[in-house]
C-alpha positions as CSV (number, residue, x, y, z in Angstrom):
1,M,194.0,121.2,107.3
2,A,194.5,120.9,111.1
3,M,191.4,120.3,113.3
4,R,189.8,123.5,114.3
5,G,189.0,124.5,118.0
6,R,188.4,127.6,119.8
7,A,190.4,130.4,117.9
8,E,192.1,131.5,121.7
9,D,192.8,128.1,122.6
10,H,195.6,127.9,119.8
11,R,198.7,127.3,120.7
12,T,201.7,128.1,118.4
13,S,204.4,126.0,116.7
14,V,206.5,129.3,116.0
15,V,209.9,129.2,117.5
16,R,211.9,132.3,117.9
17,P,215.6,131.9,117.1
18,P,218.4,132.2,119.2
19,D,220.2,135.0,117.0
20,F,217.0,136.6,115.8
21,D,217.7,140.5,117.1
22,E,221.5,139.9,115.9
23,F,219.9,139.3,112.6
24,W,217.6,142.4,112.7
25,A,220.3,144.4,114.2
26,E,222.7,143.7,111.2
27,I,219.9,144.8,108.7
28,Q,219.4,148.1,110.9
29,R,222.9,148.5,110.7
30,R,222.9,148.2,106.8
31,L,219.7,150.3,106.4
32,D,221.4,152.7,108.8
33,A,224.5,153.6,106.3
34,I,222.0,154.0,103.4
35,P,220.9,157.5,102.8
36,L,216.6,157.8,102.5
37,N,217.4,160.6,100.0
38,P,213.1,161.3,99.9
39,T,211.6,162.9,97.5
40,M,207.9,165.0,97.3
41,E,206.1,165.9,93.9
42,P,203.4,167.7,94.4
43,V,200.3,166.0,92.4
44,P,197.7,168.7,92.4
45,M,194.8,166.7,90.5
46,R,194.5,164.3,93.1
47,S,194.8,167.7,96.2
48,T,191.8,169.1,97.5
49,G,190.7,172.3,99.5
50,E,191.4,170.5,102.3
51,V,194.1,168.1,101.8
52,E,197.7,168.6,99.8
53,V,198.7,164.8,97.9
54,F,202.4,164.0,96.7
55,E,204.2,161.4,95.2
56,I,207.4,160.1,97.2
57,G,210.1,158.4,96.9
58,Y,213.1,157.1,99.4
59,D,216.0,154.4,99.1
60,S,216.0,151.4,100.9
61,L,218.0,147.9,101.3
62,D,219.4,146.6,98.6
63,G,219.8,149.9,96.7
64,V,215.9,149.6,95.7
65,R,213.8,152.8,95.3
66,I,210.7,152.6,97.0
67,A,207.2,155.0,96.2
68,G,204.5,156.2,98.0
69,W,202.2,158.3,98.8
70,Y,202.2,161.5,101.0
71,C,199.3,163.6,102.2
72,R,198.5,165.9,104.7
73,P,196.4,168.9,105.7
74,R,196.7,172.0,103.9
75,A,197.6,174.8,106.7
76,S,194.6,176.7,105.5
77,Y,192.7,174.0,106.7
78,L,194.5,172.7,109.7
79,A,197.4,174.1,111.6
80,G,200.3,172.0,111.7
81,P,202.6,170.0,113.7
82,Y,200.4,166.9,112.5
83,P,200.9,163.5,113.7
84,G,202.1,161.3,111.6
85,L,200.3,158.2,110.3
86,S,202.0,155.0,108.0
87,I,198.9,153.1,105.8
88,V,200.3,149.8,104.9
89,P,198.9,147.5,102.3
90,G,197.5,144.4,101.9
91,Y,199.1,141.4,99.8
92,V,197.9,142.0,96.3
93,S,196.2,145.5,97.0
94,E,198.0,148.7,96.2
95,P,198.9,151.6,98.0
96,T,196.4,153.5,99.8
97,L,196.4,157.1,98.9
98,P,195.5,158.3,102.4
99,K,193.7,161.7,101.8
100,S,190.7,160.3,104.2
101,W,193.4,160.7,106.9
102,A,194.9,163.9,105.9
103,K,191.1,165.3,106.1
104,M,191.2,163.9,109.8
105,G,194.1,165.6,110.9
106,Y,197.1,163.1,109.9
107,A,200.2,163.6,108.0
108,A,199.9,160.2,106.0
109,V,202.5,158.3,104.3
110,G,200.6,155.2,101.8
111,V,203.6,153.2,101.3
112,A,204.2,150.4,98.1
113,P,207.2,148.1,99.3
114,R,209.3,146.2,96.8
115,G,207.4,144.3,94.5
116,K,204.3,147.1,94.4
117,L,203.1,149.2,92.1
118,R,205.4,151.8,90.9
119,S,207.8,150.1,93.5
120,N,208.4,146.7,90.9
121,T,210.8,147.8,88.6
122,Q,213.7,146.5,90.5
123,F,212.3,143.8,92.3
124,N,209.0,142.0,90.7
125,P,208.6,138.1,91.8
126,G,204.9,138.8,90.8
127,Y,201.5,137.7,92.8
128,P,201.6,134.8,93.5
129,G,205.6,134.5,94.2
130,L,206.0,136.9,96.3
131,L,205.2,135.0,99.5
132,T,207.5,132.1,98.7
133,H,210.5,134.0,96.9
134,N,213.6,132.8,98.3
135,I,212.0,131.3,101.4
136,V,214.9,128.9,101.7
137,D,217.4,131.7,102.3
138,R,216.8,134.7,105.2
139,N,219.1,136.8,103.6
140,T,217.4,136.7,100.5
141,Y,214.1,136.6,101.5
142,T,211.3,138.9,100.0
143,Y,210.1,139.7,103.6
144,R,213.9,140.8,104.4
145,G,213.4,144.1,101.9
146,F,209.6,143.9,102.1
147,Y,209.9,144.9,106.2
148,A,212.8,147.4,105.8
149,D,211.0,149.4,102.8
150,A,207.8,149.9,105.8
151,A,209.9,150.7,108.3
152,R,211.5,153.3,106.3
153,A,208.1,154.8,105.7
154,I,208.2,155.9,109.0
155,D,211.7,157.3,108.8
156,F,210.2,159.0,106.1
157,L,207.5,161.0,108.6
158,L,210.5,161.6,110.7
159,T,212.1,163.6,107.8
160,R,208.6,166.0,107.4
161,P,208.8,169.5,110.0
162,E,205.3,169.2,109.5
163,V,204.8,165.8,111.6
164,D,205.0,166.0,115.1
165,H,207.7,162.8,115.9
166,S,206.5,162.2,119.1
167,R,202.9,161.1,117.2
168,I,203.7,158.4,114.7
169,G,201.0,155.5,114.3
170,V,200.9,152.8,111.9
171,H,197.6,150.6,110.2
172,G,196.9,148.4,107.9
173,S,194.7,144.8,107.3
174,S,196.1,141.6,106.3
175,Q,199.5,141.6,104.7
176,G,199.1,145.5,106.4
177,G,198.1,143.5,109.6
178,A,201.8,142.4,109.7
179,L,203.4,145.6,108.4
180,T,201.8,147.3,111.3
181,V,203.5,144.7,113.9
182,V,206.7,144.8,112.3
183,S,206.9,148.8,111.7
184,A,206.3,148.7,115.1
185,A,208.8,146.6,116.4
186,L,211.4,147.8,114.5
187,R,210.6,151.8,115.2
188,R,209.7,151.2,118.9
189,E,211.7,154.0,119.7
190,V,209.4,156.3,117.5
191,V,205.9,154.6,117.1
192,T,203.2,155.6,119.5
193,C,200.7,152.7,118.3
194,G,199.5,150.2,116.0
195,A,196.1,149.2,114.5
196,A,196.3,145.9,113.1
197,G,193.7,144.2,111.4
198,A,193.7,140.2,110.2
199,P,197.3,140.1,110.8
200,Y,199.0,137.9,108.0
201,L,202.4,136.8,108.1
202,T,201.9,135.4,111.8
203,G,202.3,131.7,112.2
204,F,202.8,131.4,109.0
205,L,203.4,127.5,108.8
206,D,200.4,127.2,111.2
207,S,198.3,129.4,109.0
208,A,199.3,127.3,105.9
209,G,197.9,124.1,107.8
210,L,194.3,125.9,108.8
211,T,193.2,127.4,105.7
212,N,193.0,126.0,102.0
213,S,193.0,129.7,100.7
214,N,195.9,131.9,98.7
215,P,198.5,134.1,100.0
216,Y,199.3,130.9,102.7
217,V,198.2,128.1,100.1
218,E,201.3,129.0,98.1
219,I,203.4,127.6,101.1
220,N,201.2,124.3,100.7
221,E,202.0,124.3,97.1
222,Y,205.7,124.9,97.4
223,L,206.3,122.3,100.0
224,R,204.2,119.8,97.8
225,L,206.9,120.2,95.2
226,Y,210.0,120.4,97.6
227,P,208.6,118.7,100.9
228,E,212.7,118.0,101.7
229,R,212.5,121.8,102.1
230,E,210.0,122.1,105.1
231,P,212.8,122.5,107.8
232,R,214.5,124.9,105.9
233,V,211.1,126.9,105.0
234,R,210.7,127.1,108.8
235,E,214.0,127.9,110.1
236,T,213.9,130.7,107.4
237,L,209.8,132.1,108.1
238,A,210.9,132.1,112.0
239,Y,212.8,135.2,111.0
240,F,210.0,136.7,109.5
241,D,207.2,135.9,111.7
242,C,205.4,138.5,113.6
243,I,204.8,136.6,116.6
244,N,208.6,136.8,116.8
245,F,208.7,140.6,116.2
246,A,205.9,141.1,119.0
247,S,208.2,141.0,122.6
248,H,210.0,144.4,120.9
249,I,206.7,146.2,120.7
250,T,206.5,149.0,123.5
251,C,203.8,150.5,122.2
252,P,199.7,150.0,122.5
253,M,198.4,148.0,119.9
254,L,194.8,147.1,118.6
255,I,194.2,143.9,117.1
256,Y,191.2,142.9,115.5
257,V,190.0,139.4,113.4
258,G,187.0,137.8,111.8
259,L,186.4,134.3,113.3
260,A,185.8,132.7,110.0
261,D,188.7,133.8,108.0
262,D,190.1,131.5,105.8
263,V,192.9,133.9,104.6
264,C,194.5,134.8,107.7
265,P,193.1,132.3,110.9
266,P,192.1,133.8,113.9
267,E,193.9,131.5,115.7
268,T,196.8,133.4,115.0
269,G,195.6,136.6,116.0
270,Y,195.1,135.1,119.4
271,D,198.6,133.8,119.2
272,L,199.8,137.1,118.0
273,L,198.1,138.8,120.9
274,K,199.6,136.6,123.8
275,A,203.0,137.5,122.4
276,L,202.2,141.1,122.9
277,P,202.3,143.1,125.7
278,S,199.1,142.2,127.8
279,E,199.1,145.6,129.5
280,T,198.8,147.8,126.4
281,S,197.3,144.9,123.6
282,E,193.9,144.3,123.3
283,L,191.8,142.2,120.6
284,H,188.2,142.3,118.8
285,A,187.1,139.5,117.4
286,Y,183.7,139.4,115.1
287,P,182.0,136.1,115.2
288,G,180.8,135.2,111.4
289,C,183.0,137.9,109.8
290,G,185.8,136.6,107.5
291,H,189.1,138.5,106.0
292,D,187.3,141.5,106.3
293,A,187.8,141.0,110.1
294,G,184.7,142.7,111.1
295,I,185.9,146.4,109.6
296,Y,182.4,147.4,108.9
297,W,181.9,147.8,112.7
298,E,185.8,148.4,113.7
299,M,186.7,151.2,111.8
300,A,184.8,153.1,114.2
301,N,187.3,151.3,117.3
302,V,190.4,152.4,114.6
303,E,189.9,155.6,114.0
304,T,188.9,156.3,118.2
305,F,191.8,153.8,118.7
306,L,194.6,156.0,116.4
307,A,192.9,159.7,117.7
308,K,193.2,158.8,121.5
309,H,196.9,158.1,120.7
310,L,197.9,160.4,118.5
311,R,195.2,163.5,118.9
312,P,194.9,164.8,115.5
313,A,193.6,168.9,115.6
314,A,190.5,167.1,113.6
315,A,189.4,164.9,115.9
316,S,189.1,167.8,118.5
317,L,187.6,170.2,116.4
318,H,185.4,167.2,115.5
319,A,184.2,166.5,119.6
320,Q,183.9,170.2,120.0
321,E,181.1,170.2,117.3
322,T,179.6,167.0,118.8
323,T,179.2,168.6,122.5
324,G,179.5,172.2,122.2
């Protein structure tokens, strides 16, 4: 492991490939040629008096069918249109059923990118395994499709007439933090804000050198078996590193990290902050907190940040009730 100094003083080794933009533009062209084919099936047993729950599906890169949850306020509880919110999952966690967000006034998607439960019949490298699947080939590496699946969750929200397309947010932690960053970059024309906790997939090889914990240990184990592949691994990962997506982000971003995080090192959270537009980005750091990134205290900040930019009706009603 590398020597650890102050997290904010770390300097990333990530280099942006000269054809990074062209690589992702070609992926977007391929995505644009694939009809979304969205479906929604009501789930009465999971619905409540305030929230309607649906199982959803849509088509993504390489013809993979992606599953997820969609939760929206009942019109009798809150009238639309609603701000849209994509809730993106961690590495080993399954997709969130975002009922609590719908109760707050959001039309919320909990997406299951390829390999996750209900999206794993066509692609399933397993856990561990997802991080290193085809890691020496940028055109078949896991996260090429995984990132596309997350971006298409935004596209799903844009098909919904009850969603205000000018108010779209993204939120997640760990891998969800990475997917928040990537979604904000790949859908920068429509994403209004993003809140990313303990951002994974940021400084891949820096992180692998700073931690002894999974999932990054998967990379260390892979390179112990195939040390000669290190240059190809580094070259591939540069196309998927959140630091290289950051310059494309135009919306306000909230980053939060735990300074004792041995899963997603806080150094890389600071590296990400330096790569984001400084005037619209902020980072909250929690001493003594690990991979939870201080969520016990930070969740109120996340909710306030999202409400400020997305203006859900439930937040306005709550403000009126507390000040009335």
